[in-house]
C-alpha positions in Angstrom: 113.6 143.3 97.5 110.0 143.4 98.7 108.7 141.2 101.5 106.7 139.1 99.0 109.6 138.5 96.7 111.9 137.7 99.6 109.4 135.0 100.7 109.3 133.6 97.2 113.0 133.7 96.9 113.5 131.7 100.1 110.9 129.2 99.0 112.4 128.6 95.6 116.2 129.1 96.3 118.4 126.1 96.2 122.2 125.6 96.3 121.7 121.8 96.1 123.4 119.8 93.4 121.7 118.7 90.3 122.0 115.2 91.7 119.1 116.1 94.0 116.9 115.2 91.1 117.5 111.5 92.1 116.0 112.1 95.5 113.1 114.0 94.0 112.4 111.2 91.5 112.4 108.6 94.2 110.3 110.5 96.8 107.9 112.0 94.3 107.3 108.7 92.5 106.6 106.8 95.7 104.2 109.5 97.0 102.4 109.7 93.6 102.1 105.9 93.3 100.9 105.4 96.9 98.3 108.2 96.4 96.9 106.7 93.3 96.8 103.2 94.9 94.6 104.6 97.7 91.9 105.2 95.1 92.6 102.0 93.0 92.6 99.7 96.0 90.5 101.5 98.7 89.8 98.3 100.8 93.5 97.4 101.1 95.3 100.8 100.9 92.7 103.5 101.3 89.6 103.7 103.4 89.7 100.1 104.5 93.3 100.4 105.7 92.6 103.7 107.5 89.6 102.0 109.2 91.6 99.0 110.3 94.3 101.3 111.7 91.7 103.1 113.8 91.9 106.4 112.1 88.7 108.3 112.6 86.6 109.3 109.6 88.5 107.0 107.2 86.1 107.9 104.4 87.3 111.4 104.6 91.0 111.1 105.7 92.0 108.3 103.2 91.0 110.2 100.1 92.4 113.4 101.5 95.7 111.7 102.2 95.6 110.2 98.6 95.0 113.7 97.1 97.9 115.2 99.1 100.2 112.3 98.1 99.3 112.7 94.4 99.5 116.5 94.4 102.7 116.7 96.5 104.3 113.8 94.6 103.7 115.6 91.3 105.1 118.9 92.6 108.2 117.1 94.0 108.8 115.2 90.7 108.6 118.5 88.8 110.7 120.3 91.4 108.0 123.0 91.7 107.3 124.5 95.1 109.3 121.5 96.4 109.9 122.8 100.0 106.2 123.6 100.3 105.2 120.2 99.0 107.6 118.5 101.4 105.9 119.9 104.5 102.7 117.9 104.3 104.6 114.8 103.3 106.8 115.1 106.4 103.6 115.3 108.5 102.1 112.4 106.5 105.1 110.2 107.2 105.3 111.1 110.9 101.6 110.2 111.1 102.1 106.9 109.2 105.0 105.9 111.4 103.1 106.8 114.7 99.8 105.2 113.7 100.9 102.1 111.8 104.5 101.3 112.5 105.4 102.3 116.1 102.7 99.9 117.5 104.7 97.0 116.1 107.3 97.7 118.8 104.9 96.9 121.6 102.8 94.3 119.8 99.6 96.3 119.3 99.6 96.8 115.5 96.2 96.1 113.9 97.7 96.2 110.4 100.6 93.8 111.2 100.2 90.1 111.5 103.8 89.0 112.2 105.9 89.0 115.3 106.5 92.3 117.1 109.7 94.0 118.1 112.5 96.1 116.9 113.5 94.1 113.8 109.9 93.8 112.6 109.4 97.6 113.2 112.7 98.3 111.3 111.6 96.1 108.4 108.0 97.4 108.1 108.9 101.1 108.5 111.8 101.2 106.0 109.9 102.9 103.2 108.2 105.3 105.6 111.5 106.2 107.1 113.1 106.7 103.7 110.2 108.9 102.6 110.5 110.9 105.8 114.2 111.4 105.4 113.9 112.2 101.7 111.1 114.8 102.4 113.2 116.3 105.2 116.2 116.5 102.8 114.1 118.3 100.2 112.7 120.7 102.8 116.2 121.5 103.9 118.0 121.9 100.6 115.3 122.6 98.0 114.7 121.0 94.6 118.2 121.3 93.3 119.7 122.7 90.1 117.5 120.7 87.7 114.1 121.9 88.8 111.3 124.3 88.0 112.1 126.0 91.4 115.7 126.7 90.3 114.4 128.1 86.9 111.8 130.3 88.6 114.4 131.5 91.1 116.8 132.5 88.3 114.1 134.4 86.5 113.1 136.1 89.7 116.6 137.6 90.1 116.9 138.8 86.5 
């Protein structure tokens, strides 16, 4: 096996159950939906939200984030290059948690208008944490048996 094909095999290979498709459907659909909404509702979910959160160059980073969420969401839904698509989404979720959710713990959250503290953080971060865990899961195990990755891996070995 050549170095190039070995790299591809490791990227596409999965021993994960076919039930992994359920995680892919959830994680991919949420990323796809959130990415689209950054363009549909820029003031509330895109550039405006990034600006309120204090993210520099919101006119650049909000659309970039939306494009990544749409592209990676589609790849995850299809089970194509799933591990590769999961990497930027892990970074995305760590950033979202650090910038918009952790400040809730110490009462300095510009996007949050409620009380501050552990329970408010836990409530507000639930989707971000689920997306982070789902993305980490897909990064670790791959797309599962019912995926384009599995199909491509089977063809690569024949």
